[in-house]
N, C-alpha and C positions, 0 to 999 in steps of 0.2 A: 505493501499499499504507499503509495506517495504523500507522504505530510507535508503541508504547505507551510513554509517559513512564512514570518510574518516578521516584516521589521518596517516599525511605521514613527517617521519623525513627528516631536510634541511641538507644543507651544511654549513660547517665553511665560513661566509663570504669572509675569506682569501681565500676561495679554488673555486673559480667561473668556476674551469675546467671541472667540472661536467655536466655544461652546454654548455662543448663546441662545442657538438654534433647537439646542438637547437638554430634553429633561434632564434634569439629576437622576442619577442611575446608583443603586446598591446592589449590582451584581457580586457574588461573592468572587474573590480575587486570590483567594488565601489557599489553594490548593499543594502548595508544596511545602516542604521542612524548612523555606528560607523565602526571603523576600526581594521583587526588584529592587534594586541597589543595594543589596549585599554583594561580597566581593564572589570575584569567581572562584577563588579558591576555597570558601566556604560553599559553595554549590558543587563543587566537583567533589569534598569531602562528603557529601550526603547523600550526590548520584554519581557511582564512578562508570567507571567507562564511557564518559562523553567524548565523541572527537568531535575535532573542528572539521569543519563540512567546507565552509567557504570564509577567506578572511582576505578584508579589503579596507575601503574606507567608504562611509555613508553614502558621499555624494556617487559612486562607482558604482554602488550595489542598485540606489537609485535609478538610474543609468540603465541598468540590466532588467529592471524592474518591466518594462515596454514589452521584452522582449521571453521575455522566462516567468510563467506565473507562480512557480516554484517560490518567486519572494515577492517580498512588497516592500519597496521603500517609495515612499511620496511624501514630501511634505504637507501641512496640514491647510486646508483653505485660510485665508483670512489673515496670515501670518506672513512675513517675509524672512526668509534664511537665506543669509549669501554664500555663493558656492564656494568662496574660499575659504569660509569658515567649516564650511559641511564637511569639507574633501579631508581637514585636520581632524576629523574626529575617525578612529580608528572603530572597525566594526567586525566582528565574527558570528557563525554562525556556528551552534554546537550540536550534533546529531549524537541520539541516545545509540547503543549497541544494537537494542530492539526496538525499533520505534514502533509504537501502534501496540506497546504493551499497555496493557488495561489499567489504569486508577495509575499512572506514572507519568512524569515528564517524555516528551518524545523529542523536543528541539529546544534550544534554549536560543539566546542572543546574547552578547555583551558589547556593550562600549568599552573605551578607552579614556579617563579623564588626562587629555593631552598634557598637563601642567603637572602632574604627581606621577604619570602613568598606571593610576591605577584600573584595572578591569573590574567590572560591576555587570551586574544583571540586569539586564534591561529589561529583555519581554521571554517570555516563555510557551510552549504550548503543552497542553496537560490533556490525556487522552479517559475521557470518562465513559465507561461503558455501561450499558441498562443491564439489569442482573437478570433479566429474561429474554432469550433469543426471541420469545414471541413478540417483543418490543422491535419495531421498525421505526429506522433512523428519521422519519419522517414524523413518529407520531413522540419520539424521544425528544425531538426540538419544541413540538408542542408544549412538553411537559416543564422543558426549560421557559418556553415563552408566558407560561402559565402563573409561573413564579416571578418569575422579573420584568412581565411585560413584552410589546411586542420592540423588535430592532429600531433604528435610526435609519440605518441605508442598509445595503446589501451590496455585496461585491460580486458581481454576477459570475466573473472570471472565474475566481477562486473559490463560489460557493459559499462564501462564508454572510452571516450574519451579525452587522455590526452595531456595538452599543456602547457609545460615547458617553463622555462625561460622568463615567463612573466613579463614585467617590473625590470627585472634583479631581483626578489627576489619572485616571486609567481610562485606556480605553481595553473594551472585550471584542474577541472575533470568536464565532460559533459556526463551525463545519459538522454538519450531519452525515453521518459516515457507516457503511459497512465494511467492518472488517472481514478478513479472509478467514478467520473462524466463524463466519457467518452471527456475530454478535456485532449489534446496533450500538454506536459510540459517536461523541459529540466529542470534535477537538476543539478544545476550549484556548484562548490567546490571550492572553494577560499582555500588556504591553503600558509601560510606567512613562506616562509623559516627564514627570519631573526628573528623570534620569535623564532623558536627553537633552531637555534644559540646561542641566547641571553639565551635561558634555558640549552642551554648545558654545556655553557663557567662558569655559575652559579652552576649547579650540578660540575662542575671541583674543582670551588673555594671551594663551601661548604664542598665536601667528602674530599679535602686535608686538610684543617683546622680540619677538625674532625682527622683524622689519624694523624697529626701529635701533636695535643692533648696527644694521645695514649703515645709519651714517658716521659711522667708525670708519669705513670705506672712502670715505671724501675727504 
């Protein structure tokens, strides 16, 4: 089964207007033993065997999005992010040794703070499985929506139902699938916009400091 990776650029913490059209959400986001924003070394100590599937910078992954539906990197509407800073943010996609395993993370996305070199968890995908094989993927999604309400938008290319403004800092994407075992599952992707905000600000500081040092050459 192909698990879709999701990397979504977030907003400045000081620019909440991007979510103005989305109601406040309270979807569950704590599926793991770690939280977005934690160091990747902490994640790896809890979930061993994850391997780096793709390593680049945020801008390059964004460019690949148009052709590769296995990744999603797109800056949010309503905010301005400059390419020269976005390309300074290192980004990695980490894949589980057995993607699609029930009630476990299948992928993780990390960003590195340019100033400190600290690599932190930015987003992850979790495979939530139905307890009974009689439940179809569609009905499993219906039950999710009964609890958390209808989604804000749908990503038709990736088959994901998108919830914005979750706890004022997350985006949650939900994709119903049927696993090879015939069990229905929801691939739930949790994205922490605050982590991106921090990485973007760090990249700005790092690049501007580097540019300032060039004055010594003249």
